[in-house]
C-alpha positions in Angstrom: 0.0 0.0 0.0 1.3 3.4 -0.9 3.9 2.2 -3.4 5.3 5.0 -5.5 4.5 7.7 -3.0 7.5 9.8 -1.9 8.3 12.8 0.2 7.3 16.0 -1.6 7.5 19.7 -0.7 3.7 19.5 -0.3 3.8 16.8 2.4 7.3 17.0 4.0 8.9 20.2 5.5 11.8 20.0 7.9 10.6 20.7 11.4 12.0 23.9 13.0 10.8 26.0 15.9 11.6 29.1 13.8 8.2 28.6 12.3 6.6 29.2 15.7 7.8 32.8 15.6 6.6 33.2 12.0 3.1 32.1 13.0 3.0 34.1 16.3 3.8 37.3 14.3 1.2 36.5 11.7 -1.7 35.5 14.0 -1.0 37.6 17.1 1.1 40.5 15.8 0.1 43.0 18.5 0.2 40.5 21.4 3.0 41.3 23.8 5.9 39.0 23.3 8.5 40.5 25.7 8.4 42.5 28.9 11.7 43.9 30.2 11.6 47.0 32.5 9.7 49.6 30.6 9.9 47.6 27.3 6.8 46.1 25.8 7.6 44.4 22.5 5.0 42.7 20.3 5.4 39.5 18.3 5.4 41.4 15.1 8.3 43.6 16.4 10.1 40.5 17.7 9.9 38.8 14.3 11.2 41.9 12.5 14.1 42.3 14.9 15.1 38.6 14.6 15.1 38.9 10.8 17.3 42.0 11.1 19.6 40.1 13.5 19.9 37.3 11.0 20.6 39.7 8.1 23.2 41.5 10.1 25.0 38.3 11.0 25.0 37.3 7.3 26.6 40.6 6.5 29.3 39.9 9.1 30.1 36.7 7.1 28.2 34.2 9.2 27.2 31.2 7.2 25.5 27.8 7.8 27.1 25.9 10.5 28.9 28.7 12.1 28.6 29.3 15.9 27.4 32.6 17.4 27.7 32.9 21.2 25.8 35.1 23.6 27.0 36.0 27.1 24.0 37.6 28.8 21.4 37.1 31.5 17.7 36.6 30.7 17.1 39.7 28.6 15.4 40.3 25.2 18.7 40.1 23.2 19.3 36.5 24.4 15.7 35.6 23.7 15.9 37.1 20.1 19.1 35.1 19.6 17.2 31.9 19.9 15.6 32.8 16.6 17.9 35.4 14.9 21.0 33.2 15.1 19.4 30.0 13.5 17.6 32.3 11.0 21.0 33.0 9.6 21.7 29.3 9.4 24.1 29.5 12.4 24.2 27.6 15.6 23.4 29.4 18.9 25.7 29.0 21.9 24.2 30.5 25.0 27.1 30.8 27.4 26.9 30.1 31.1 27.4 33.5 32.8 28.8 32.0 35.9 31.8 30.1 34.5 35.4 31.2 35.0 37.5 32.7 32.3 39.5 29.6 31.5 36.4 27.4 31.0 34.7 30.1 29.0 37.7 30.4 26.7 37.9 26.7 26.3 34.2 26.6 25.2 34.6 29.4 22.7 37.7 27.8 21.2 36.2 24.3 21.2 33.1 25.5 19.5 35.0 27.7 17.0 32.7 30.6 17.8 32.8 33.3 15.1 30.8 36.1 16.8 30.2 36.9 20.4 27.5 39.1 21.8 28.3 40.2 25.4 26.2 42.0 27.9 28.4 44.7 29.5 27.8 43.3 33.0 30.3 40.6 31.9 32.9 42.8 30.2 35.4 42.2 32.9 35.1 38.5 32.6 35.3 38.6 28.8 38.3 41.0 29.0 40.1 38.0 30.7 38.7 35.5 28.2 39.5 37.2 24.9 43.3 37.2 25.2 43.2 33.4 25.9 41.4 32.6 22.6 43.3 30.8 19.8 41.3 32.6 17.2 40.0 36.2 17.0 36.3 36.6 17.2 33.9 39.5 16.4 32.5 41.0 19.6 29.2 42.9 19.8 28.3 44.7 23.0 24.8 44.5 24.6 23.8 47.7 26.3 20.8 46.7 28.4 18.9 49.8 29.7 17.7 47.9 32.7 21.3 47.3 33.9 22.5 50.1 36.1 26.2 49.4 35.8 28.2 49.3 32.7 31.5 47.5 32.0 33.9 48.7 29.3 32.8 48.3 25.7 34.6 45.4 24.0 33.3 45.6 20.5 33.2 48.2 17.8 29.4 48.3 17.8 26.5 47.3 20.1 23.6 45.1 19.6 21.1 47.7 18.6 23.6 49.1 16.0 24.0 45.6 14.7 20.3 45.2 14.2 20.0 48.6 12.5 22.4 47.3 9.9 20.2 44.4 9.1 17.2 44.1 6.7 13.9 43.6 8.5 12.6 41.9 5.3 15.5 39.4 5.3 14.5 36.0 4.0 15.5 33.7 6.8 17.4 30.5 6.1 15.3 27.6 7.2 17.2 24.3 7.8 18.0 22.2 4.8 17.5 19.2 7.0 15.7 19.0 10.3 18.7 17.2 11.6 20.7 20.5 11.2 22.1 22.1 14.3 20.1 24.8 16.0 22.1 25.2 19.2 25.0 24.0 21.2 24.9 23.5 25.0 27.9 22.6 27.2 27.6 20.3 30.2 28.6 21.6 33.6 32.0 19.8 33.4 32.1 18.6 36.9 34.4 15.7 36.1 36.6 17.3 33.5 36.3 19.6 30.5 32.6 20.4 29.6 31.2 18.5 26.6 29.2 20.3 23.9 25.8 18.7 23.3 24.4 19.5 19.9 20.6 20.0 19.4 18.8 19.7 16.1 15.9 21.8 14.7 13.7 18.7 14.9 14.5 17.9 18.5 13.9 21.4 19.8 10.6 21.7 17.8 9.3 18.5 19.4 10.6 19.4 22.9 9.0 22.8 22.7 5.7 21.2 22.0 6.2 18.7 24.7 6.7 21.5 27.2 3.3 22.9 26.4 1.6 19.5 26.8 3.4 18.4 29.9 2.9 21.7 31.7 -0.7 22.1 30.5 0.2 25.6 29.2 -2.6 27.6 27.7 -2.3 29.7 24.6 -1.0 33.3 25.3 0.1 32.4 28.8 2.6 34.6 30.7 5.9 33.1 31.6 8.6 34.4 34.0 12.2 33.9 33.1 13.8 32.6 36.3 15.5 29.6 34.7 18.6 30.7 32.8 18.2 30.6 29.0 21.7 29.3 28.9 20.6 26.2 30.6 19.5 23.8 27.8 18.2 26.8 26.0 15.9 27.5 28.9 14.6 23.9 28.6 13.4 24.9 25.1 10.8 27.3 26.6 11.9 30.3 24.3 10.5 28.3 21.4 7.5 27.1 23.5 6.5 30.7 24.2 6.6 31.5 20.5 4.5 28.5 19.8 1.7 29.6 22.2 2.2 33.3 21.4 2.7 33.8 25.1 4.4 36.7 27.0 8.0 36.5 28.2 8.7 38.4 31.3 12.5 38.9 31.5 14.4 39.0 34.7 18.1 39.9 35.1 18.3 38.9 38.8 16.8 35.8 40.2 15.8 37.3 43.6 12.6 36.6 45.7 11.5 40.3 45.8 11.8 40.6 42.0 10.1 37.3 41.4 7.1 38.1 43.6 6.9 41.6 42.1 6.8 40.2 38.6 4.2 37.6 39.4 2.0 40.4 40.9 2.6 43.0 38.2 2.3 40.8 35.1 -0.1 38.1 36.3 2.6 35.4 35.8 1.2 31.9 35.4 4.3 29.8 34.8 8.0 29.8 35.6 10.8 27.2 35.9 13.3 27.1 38.7 15.7 24.8 40.6 14.7 23.8 44.1 17.2 26.3 45.5 15.1 29.2 44.0 11.9 27.7 45.6 13.7 27.6 48.9 14.6 31.3 48.5 10.9 32.1 47.9 9.7 30.0 50.8 12.0 31.9 53.2 11.7 35.3 51.7 10.8 38.2 54.2 7.1 38.6 54.5 7.2 42.1 53.2 8.6 40.8 49.9 6.1 38.1 49.4 2.9 38.1 47.3 0.3 35.4 47.3 -1.8 35.5 44.1 -5.4 34.7 43.9 -4.7 32.5 40.9 -2.5 29.4 40.8 1.0 29.8 39.5 2.7 26.7 38.3 6.5 26.2 38.7 8.4 23.5 37.0 11.3 22.4 39.0 14.2 19.9 38.4 17.7 19.2 39.2 16.9 17.6 42.6 13.7 16.2 44.2 11.9 19.0 46.0 11.5 18.0 49.7 7.9 17.5 50.8 8.1 20.4 53.2 9.1 22.7 50.3 6.2 21.6 48.1 3.9 22.3 51.0 5.4 25.8 51.5 4.9 26.6 47.9 1.3 25.5 48.1 0.7 28.1 50.8 2.0 30.7 48.3 -0.5 29.5 45.6 2.5 28.1 43.7 1.9 24.6 42.4 5.0 22.5 42.0 5.5 20.2 39.0 8.6 17.9 39.3 10.5 17.4 36.1 13.7 15.5 35.4 16.2 15.8 32.6 19.8 16.4 31.5 21.6 18.7 29.0 21.7 15.7 26.7 17.9 15.3 26.7 17.3 19.1 26.0 16.3 19.5 29.6 13.2 17.8 31.1 12.4 14.5 29.6 10.5 12.9 32.5 7.6 14.5 34.4 5.5 13.5 37.4 2.2 13.4 35.4 -0.6 14.1 37.9 -3.8 12.2 38.5 -6.9 14.1 39.5 -7.7 11.5 42.2 -4.4 12.4 44.0 -6.0 15.7 44.8 -8.0 13.9 47.5 -4.9 12.8 49.3 -3.4 14.7 52.2 -0.9 17.4 51.3 1.9 15.3 52.7 0.9 12.3 50.6 0.7 14.6 47.5 4.1 16.0 48.2 5.6 12.4 48.4 4.1 11.6 45.0 5.4 14.9 43.5 8.9 14.1 44.7 9.0 11.3 42.2 10.3 12.2 38.8 7.4 10.3 37.1 7.1 9.0 33.6 8.5 10.0 30.2 7.2 13.1 28.5 4.9 12.8 25.6 7.8 13.6 23.2 10.3 11.1 24.7 9.7 7.9 22.8 10.8 5.5 25.6 12.4 5.4 29.0 13.1 2.5 31.3 15.3 1.5 34.3 17.8 -1.3 33.6 20.7 -3.2 35.0 23.6 -1.2 33.6 25.5 -4.4 32.7 22.8 -6.6 31.2 20.4 -3.9 30.0 17.6 -6.1 31.5 14.7 -4.0 32.9 14.4 -4.0 36.7 11.1 -5.1 38.4 8.5 -2.5 39.2 8.8 -3.0 43.0 10.0 0.5 44.1 13.1 -1.1 45.6 15.4 -2.5 42.9 17.8 0.1 41.7 18.9 0.4 38.1 20.1 3.0 35.7 17.5 5.2 33.8 18.0 5.1 30.1 16.0 6.9 27.4 15.6 7.1 23.6 13.8 9.4 21.4 13.9 12.4 19.1 14.5 14.8 21.9 17.8 13.4 22.8 20.9 15.4 21.6 22.6 14.6 18.3 25.8 13.9 20.3 28.8 15.6 21.7 30.7 18.0 19.5 34.1 16.6 18.5 33.9 13.8 21.0 32.9 10.5 19.3 34.1 8.4 22.2 31.9 10.1 24.7 29.0 10.0 22.3 29.4 6.3 21.7 29.6 5.7 25.5 26.5 7.8 26.1 24.5 6.0 23.4 25.7 2.4 24.2 23.2 -0.2 23.2 20.9 2.2 21.4 19.9 4.1 24.5 21.0 7.3 26.2 22.5 6.4 29.6 21.6 9.0 32.2 24.0 7.8 34.9 21.2 8.1 37.5 20.2 5.4 39.8 16.4 5.0 39.8 13.6 2.6 41.1 10.3 2.0 39.3 7.2 2.0 41.5 4.4 -0.5 40.8 2.5 2.2 39.0 5.4 2.7 36.6 6.6 6.0 38.0 10.3 6.6 38.4 12.0 7.8 41.5 15.7 8.9 41.5 17.7 7.4 44.3 21.1 8.8 43.4 23.7 9.4 40.8 25.8 6.3 40.0 28.8 8.1 41.6 26.8 9.5 44.5 25.5 6.3 46.1 27.1 5.5 49.5 28.1 1.9 50.0 28.6 1.3 53.7 29.4 -2.2 54.9 28.1 -3.6 51.6 24.8 -1.7 52.0 23.7 0.8 49.4 22.5 4.1 51.0 20.5 6.6 48.9 21.8 10.1 49.6 18.5 11.4 48.3 16.7 9.5 51.1 19.0 10.9 53.8 18.7 14.4 52.4 14.9 14.1 52.4 15.0 13.4 56.2 17.5 16.3 56.8 15.2 18.7 55.0 12.4 17.8 57.4 14.4 19.1 60.3 12.9 22.5 61.3 16.3 24.3 61.4 17.7 23.0 58.1 17.6 25.2 55.0 19.7 23.1 52.6 21.4 19.7 52.9 23.6 17.5 50.8 25.0 14.0 51.6 28.1 12.4 50.1 30.3 9.4 50.9 33.0 9.8 53.5 35.8 7.2 53.8 35.6 5.0 56.9 38.1 2.5 58.2 35.6 -0.1 59.2 32.6 0.4 56.9 34.5 1.5 53.8 32.1 4.5 53.5 29.6 6.3 55.6 27.3 9.2 54.9 28.6 12.7 55.6 26.0 15.5 55.6 26.7 19.1 54.7 24.0 21.4 56.1 23.0 25.0 55.9 20.8 26.3 58.7 17.9 28.7 58.2 18.6 32.3 59.3 18.3 32.6 63.0 18.0 28.9 63.5 20.2 26.9 65.8 21.0 23.2 65.8 24.0 21.1 66.8 25.5 18.1 65.1 24.1 16.0 67.9 20.6 17.5 67.4 20.6 16.6 63.7 22.0 13.2 64.1 19.4 12.4 66.8 16.7 13.6 64.4 18.0 11.3 61.7 18.1 8.3 64.0 14.4 8.8 64.6 13.6 8.6 60.9 16.3 6.4 59.3 17.8 3.0 59.8 20.9 3.2 61.9 23.4 2.5 59.0 21.9 5.3 57.0 22.4 8.0 59.7 25.2 10.5 58.8 28.4 9.9 60.8 29.4 13.6 60.5 27.5 16.9 60.1 29.3 19.8 58.5 27.7 23.2 58.7 28.5 25.3 55.7 27.2 27.1 52.6 26.7 24.6 49.9 28.6 25.1 46.6 26.3 25.3 43.6 26.5 25.2 39.8 25.1 28.2 37.8 21.7 26.4 37.6 21.4 25.9 41.3 22.5 22.3 41.5 24.6 21.4 44.5 28.2 20.6 43.4 28.6 17.3 45.1 32.0 16.7 43.6 33.3 19.6 45.7 31.7 18.1 48.8 33.0 14.6 48.0 36.5 16.0 48.1 35.9 17.7 51.4 34.4 14.6 52.8 37.4 12.6 51.6 39.7 14.8 53.5 37.5 14.6 56.6 37.5 10.8 56.4 41.3 10.6 56.0 41.8 12.9 59.0 
């Protein structure tokens, strides 16, 4: 059946999220696309500016496959780059604003970046980076009117001058193949040099649609930019917002007062944030808080939000959706899909369910938990630990210039997450640990996530992280790093006693270290730093 039928321009067009912008500008031209300070920019204006951007880049000599990097916070220029750069056929590299000069220089050289747009807040950093580069690149300054300070200008022109040189009627370059690169995102590099994960037009198109379905987003919703756009391209939400012709509320500083003010002023309905940001909101001064009379949904990932934190958010009319993903899966690829009947459960029971990462997103083709050696699926008993593996169109193309790492990540036809997970009888996943984070004490596996969950329940604990510490008798024992709430007091003995009341004896931390926890730019706790500290503590 269907012999002789072939792909034709009439029935096959390469998928690209660029078309979301084209449609938004055509159907909702006067709808507000971007809010930033006093700026109110429509979708028609955004489309025109992105075409100017693409035209100007072409005039600079940018061609298909070239990399254009942006060093900026969540401001309109970075949002426009998600369309303007690929409209020129180029690949977008949104740089992590919190990396050091050496790592940033490595990324720019490794990616062979041709043009760099730099917000002047980061002029000092880039002044250290540029001399380290093997190849000279074109630098364009971004002068954000919302930014009070101003570093030195590094380029010959700024972003607005660049756009002015472009043609607003520029005919954008759509991908020749939906497998073409649209963006490049580097991993956090916690165990070595960061790796560059390449995303395709097809993958980002599908993931952007999956965001809308998974989050239950309505058309023309308002979204607050608390998640860095440099993190997996903001989990592909720049393209999702164009698809739904929604409103992007930009935010340079992720601070509780600014977040609550934005929710109140712009009737924000959705935002994404790491649990650390939710913790900031839960403990914000009362005078900074705002409790809306509508429900705001926050999508969080990076670590399981403690039950107490989910309950605190509910009191602020903020509903927490727990997601799970990695740079290699374009951000969230698993979501705790909610069942209406769960609303009848107690808040504590609901929080326990939400702490699970859930099931694969609609746009992830398959996900399962397996024995890493045999690839055999583990039983759905909520106890047997295996590695979460995934496959689908929303997995990265691979690592740039790193075929060995790509082959290892895709071994057996699956993407290997490196996360230790159990499957509950209802098919929902729950992360127990990273492969390298599990504590093996006297032959017993201890989930650091479980221990951390208990620590978070202590009334004096603001943040907690548990890692393995060497032990002469047991091989390893749990070591807990704890940050106390402002004004709270608790001793090591207090916390250990609390843990003994809620954990099996062998799972109780042998040592409590009070400190500020080191974090990545996206709010994830840097356990590799803590493991090194614990190693020294164990030796001593």
